[in-house]
OpenMM code with the backbone's topology and positions (N, CA, C; nanometers):
from openmm import Vec3, app, unit

residues = "MET LYS THR LEU ALA SER GLN LYS ILE GLY GLU THR GLY ILE ILE LYS GLN VAL ARG ASP SER VAL ILE THR PRO LYS LEU LEU ASP MET GLY CYS LEU PRO GLY GLU SER VAL LYS VAL LYS TYR PHE ALA PRO LEU GLY ASP PRO ILE CYS VAL HIS ILE SER GLY TYR ASP LEU VAL LEU LEU LEU SER ALA ALA GLU LYS LEU GLU LEU LYS".split()
positions = [
    Vec3(8.5765, -13.5447, -6.4050),
    Vec3(8.4382, -13.6287, -6.4584),
    Vec3(8.3205, -13.5222, -6.4893),
    Vec3(8.2647, -13.5518, -6.5865),
    Vec3(8.1474, -13.4575, -6.6291),
    Vec3(8.0237, -13.5476, -6.6249),
    Vec3(7.9253, -13.4609, -6.5575),
    Vec3(7.7880, -13.5442, -6.5238),
    Vec3(7.6761, -13.4754, -6.6163),
    Vec3(7.5587, -13.4880, -6.5937),
    Vec3(7.4536, -13.4130, -6.7037),
    Vec3(7.4439, -13.2711, -6.6099),
    Vec3(7.4477, -13.2715, -6.4620),
    Vec3(7.4353, -13.1749, -6.4192),
    Vec3(7.5326, -13.0717, -6.4397),
    Vec3(7.6181, -13.0909, -6.4870),
    Vec3(7.7152, -12.9894, -6.5050),
    Vec3(7.7275, -12.9170, -6.6406),
    Vec3(7.6413, -12.9817, -6.7461),
    Vec3(7.5990, -12.9330, -6.8625),
    Vec3(7.5410, -12.7847, -6.8641),
    Vec3(7.5594, -12.7143, -6.9824),
    Vec3(7.4992, -12.5811, -7.0012),
    Vec3(7.3772, -12.6214, -7.0897),
    Vec3(7.2748, -12.4938, -7.1024),
    Vec3(7.1614, -12.5100, -7.1841),
    Vec3(7.2007, -12.5591, -7.3477),
    Vec3(7.1805, -12.6408, -7.4224),
    Vec3(7.2154, -12.6499, -7.5721),
    Vec3(7.2873, -12.7578, -7.5740),
    Vec3(7.3825, -12.8049, -7.4735),
    Vec3(7.5085, -12.8860, -7.4735),
    Vec3(7.4564, -13.0082, -7.4987),
    Vec3(7.5031, -13.1114, -7.5491),
    Vec3(7.5093, -13.2548, -7.5610),
    Vec3(7.5977, -13.3310, -7.5487),
    Vec3(7.5558, -13.4566, -7.4773),
    Vec3(7.6718, -13.5536, -7.4400),
    Vec3(7.6155, -13.6705, -7.4541),
    Vec3(7.7118, -13.7659, -7.4189),
    Vec3(7.6616, -13.9326, -7.4490),
    Vec3(7.6889, -13.9758, -7.3079),
    Vec3(7.6083, -14.0495, -7.2631),
    Vec3(7.6016, -14.1202, -7.1210),
    Vec3(7.6858, -14.2443, -7.1346),
    Vec3(7.7731, -14.2401, -7.0025),
    Vec3(7.8800, -14.3430, -7.0001),
    Vec3(7.8612, -14.4114, -6.9143),
    Vec3(7.8021, -14.4056, -6.8021),
    Vec3(7.7626, -14.4804, -6.6999),
    Vec3(7.6550, -14.4092, -6.5868),
    Vec3(7.5612, -14.4846, -6.5090),
    Vec3(7.5143, -14.4079, -6.3992),
    Vec3(7.5798, -14.4701, -6.2902),
    Vec3(7.6145, -14.3842, -6.1825),
    Vec3(7.7002, -14.3676, -6.0657),
    Vec3(7.6302, -14.4285, -5.9333),
    Vec3(7.4736, -14.4540, -5.9042),
    Vec3(7.4271, -14.4751, -5.8327),
    Vec3(7.3550, -14.5950, -5.8572),
    Vec3(7.3745, -14.7036, -5.7710),
    Vec3(7.2906, -14.8366, -5.7867),
    Vec3(7.1515, -14.8408, -5.7437),
    Vec3(7.0962, -14.7455, -5.6368),
    Vec3(6.9533, -14.7376, -5.6189),
    Vec3(6.8846, -14.6647, -5.7050),
    Vec3(6.9355, -14.5537, -5.7744),
    Vec3(6.8447, -14.4955, -5.8827),
    Vec3(6.8741, -14.5134, -6.0420),
    Vec3(6.9552, -14.6567, -6.0388),
    Vec3(7.0016, -14.6837, -6.1717),
    Vec3(6.8897, -14.7711, -6.2684),
    Vec3(6.7895, -14.8159, -6.1708),
    Vec3(6.6997, -14.8947, -6.2473),
    Vec3(6.5882, -14.8128, -6.3098),
    Vec3(6.5616, -14.6811, -6.1917),
    Vec3(6.4594, -14.5904, -6.2937),
    Vec3(6.5079, -14.5173, -6.3883),
    Vec3(6.6281, -14.4943, -6.3861),
    Vec3(6.6681, -14.4033, -6.4964),
    Vec3(6.6806, -14.4865, -6.6036),
    Vec3(6.7518, -14.6239, -6.5975),
    Vec3(6.7408, -14.7059, -6.7445),
    Vec3(6.6171, -14.7087, -6.7619),
    Vec3(6.5021, -14.7202, -6.7238),
    Vec3(6.3415, -14.7343, -6.7462),
    Vec3(6.2984, -14.5755, -6.8139),
    Vec3(6.3542, -14.5146, -6.7855),
    Vec3(6.3361, -14.3889, -6.8532),
    Vec3(6.4342, -14.3366, -6.9721),
    Vec3(6.4961, -14.4629, -6.9933),
    Vec3(6.6012, -14.4318, -7.1420),
    Vec3(6.7033, -14.3966, -7.1166),
    Vec3(6.7779, -14.3716, -7.0074),
    Vec3(6.8749, -14.3274, -6.9538),
    Vec3(6.9810, -14.4408, -6.9709),
    Vec3(7.0170, -14.5061, -7.0771),
    Vec3(7.1198, -14.5859, -7.1249),
    Vec3(7.2398, -14.5689, -7.1288),
    Vec3(7.3284, -14.6347, -7.1210),
    Vec3(7.4684, -14.5776, -7.1750),
    Vec3(7.4911, -14.6030, -7.3371),
    Vec3(7.5511, -14.4974, -7.3462),
    Vec3(7.5281, -14.4664, -7.5243),
    Vec3(7.4579, -14.3866, -7.5724),
    Vec3(7.3329, -14.3502, -7.4794),
    Vec3(7.2492, -14.2654, -7.5726),
    Vec3(7.2929, -14.1017, -7.5325),
    Vec3(7.2619, -14.0208, -7.6598),
    Vec3(7.2729, -13.9157, -7.6582),
    Vec3(7.1685, -13.8304, -7.6033),
    Vec3(7.2294, -13.7348, -7.5175),
    Vec3(7.1522, -13.6270, -7.4311),
    Vec3(7.1602, -13.5073, -7.4444),
    Vec3(7.0539, -13.4427, -7.4503),
    Vec3(7.0865, -13.2758, -7.4912),
    Vec3(6.9986, -13.1840, -7.3808),
    Vec3(7.0794, -13.1036, -7.2944),
    Vec3(7.0077, -13.0200, -7.2054),
    Vec3(6.9302, -12.9133, -7.2832),
    Vec3(6.7574, -12.9244, -7.2670),
    Vec3(6.6890, -12.8343, -7.3155),
    Vec3(6.6695, -12.6811, -7.2171),
    Vec3(6.6571, -12.6977, -7.1094),
    Vec3(6.6474, -12.5845, -7.0019),
    Vec3(6.6427, -12.6233, -6.8872),
    Vec3(6.6779, -12.5321, -6.8067),
    Vec3(6.6574, -12.5379, -6.6318),
    Vec3(6.5570, -12.4799, -6.5774),
    Vec3(6.4793, -12.5266, -6.4600),
    Vec3(6.3995, -12.4556, -6.4070),
    Vec3(6.4430, -12.3080, -6.3615),
    Vec3(6.3558, -12.1908, -6.3531),
    Vec3(6.3873, -12.0800, -6.3081),
    Vec3(6.4921, -12.0731, -6.1843),
    Vec3(6.4632, -12.1768, -6.0789),
    Vec3(6.5535, -12.1637, -5.9830),
    Vec3(6.6702, -12.2773, -6.0038),
    Vec3(6.6760, -12.3374, -6.1034),
    Vec3(6.7799, -12.4047, -6.1366),
    Vec3(6.7505, -12.5591, -6.1255),
    Vec3(6.6386, -12.5834, -6.0741),
    Vec3(6.6428, -12.7732, -6.0614),
    Vec3(6.4985, -12.7856, -6.0532),
    Vec3(6.4170, -12.8266, -6.1503),
    Vec3(6.4902, -12.9438, -6.2461),
    Vec3(6.5387, -12.9418, -6.3413),
    Vec3(6.6097, -13.0038, -6.4188),
    Vec3(6.6523, -12.9821, -6.5615),
    Vec3(6.5580, -13.0315, -6.6509),
    Vec3(6.5568, -13.0184, -6.7649),
    Vec3(6.4658, -13.0274, -6.8962),
    Vec3(6.5777, -13.1274, -6.9541),
    Vec3(6.5624, -13.2425, -7.0120),
    Vec3(6.6798, -13.3170, -7.1348),
    Vec3(6.5908, -13.3584, -7.2344),
    Vec3(6.6574, -13.3558, -7.3685),
    Vec3(6.5798, -13.4457, -7.4666),
    Vec3(6.6700, -13.5564, -7.4792),
    Vec3(6.6123, -13.6811, -7.4575),
    Vec3(6.6976, -13.8367, -7.4812),
    Vec3(6.5841, -13.9352, -7.5430),
    Vec3(6.6347, -13.9966, -7.6593),
    Vec3(6.5614, -14.1080, -7.6764),
    Vec3(6.4364, -14.0940, -7.7506),
    Vec3(6.4365, -13.9480, -7.8048),
    Vec3(6.3318, -13.9019, -7.8730),
    Vec3(6.2154, -13.8407, -7.7949),
    Vec3(6.2165, -13.8106, -7.6690),
    Vec3(6.1485, -13.7615, -7.5704),
    Vec3(6.1921, -13.6476, -7.4667),
    Vec3(6.1231, -13.5402, -7.4368),
    Vec3(6.1707, -13.4542, -7.3216),
    Vec3(6.1854, -13.5511, -7.1611),
    Vec3(6.2640, -13.5398, -7.0940),
    Vec3(6.2573, -13.5837, -7.0068),
    Vec3(6.2904, -13.5056, -6.8555),
    Vec3(6.2323, -13.4916, -6.7723),
    Vec3(6.2919, -13.3769, -6.6520),
    Vec3(6.3080, -13.4249, -6.5390),
    Vec3(6.4387, -13.3936, -6.4841),
    Vec3(6.4991, -13.4820, -6.3871),
    Vec3(6.5400, -13.3734, -6.2813),
    Vec3(6.5577, -13.4213, -6.1538),
    Vec3(6.6199, -13.3325, -6.0456),
    Vec3(6.7420, -13.2923, -6.0557),
    Vec3(6.8252, -13.2590, -6.0186),
    Vec3(6.9657, -13.2376, -6.0516),
    Vec3(7.0623, -13.2916, -5.9521),
    Vec3(6.9882, -13.3631, -5.8630),
    Vec3(7.0455, -13.4877, -5.7699),
    Vec3(7.0548, -13.6238, -5.8327),
    Vec3(6.9448, -13.6398, -5.9310),
    Vec3(6.9652, -13.7305, -6.0390),
    Vec3(7.0450, -13.7033, -6.1698),
    Vec3(7.0276, -13.6019, -6.2299),
    Vec3(7.1152, -13.5389, -6.3334),
    Vec3(7.2926, -13.5795, -6.3024),
    Vec3(7.3214, -13.5418, -6.1656),
    Vec3(7.4335, -13.5589, -6.1008),
    Vec3(7.4856, -13.6880, -6.0985),
    Vec3(7.3773, -13.7976, -6.1283),
    Vec3(7.4668, -13.9516, -6.1217),
    Vec3(7.4643, -14.0146, -6.2552),
    Vec3(7.4181, -13.9121, -6.3436),
    Vec3(7.4570, -13.9524, -6.4908),
    Vec3(7.6146, -13.9162, -6.5350),
    Vec3(7.7006, -14.0267, -6.5726),
    Vec3(7.8498, -13.9197, -6.6073),
    Vec3(7.8412, -13.9399, -6.7639),
    Vec3(7.8889, -13.8427, -6.7980),
    Vec3(7.8711, -13.8501, -6.9883),
    Vec3(8.0423, -13.8583, -7.0270),
    Vec3(8.0419, -13.8802, -7.1460),
    Vec3(8.1459, -13.8912, -7.2136),
    Vec3(8.2120, -13.7953, -7.2517),
] * unit.nanometer
topology = app.Topology()
chain = topology.addChain("A")
for resn in residues:
    res = topology.addResidue(resn, chain)
    for name in ("N", "CA", "C"):
        topology.addAtom(name, app.Element.getBySymbol(name[0]), res)
C-alpha cells in the first residue's frame, strides 16, 4: 500500500482514501479529497513535516497525517 508519506520529492500521486476516521474531516477540509492529485514538494530538514502541492496550493502536513493518505 502506497501512502503520501512514502513518496519521494517530486513524485505525484492520486489520493485513493483517508485511512483514519479521526483526522479525515480535517484533511478533507484542507482539500485532501479522494481523486485529487498531490505532489511532494519537499521535506523539512529532519524529515518531518512534509510540504505537498494539492488543489492549487501548498500544504504542510506532519508525516503521521501523511501516512493516513492512501494513494493510487
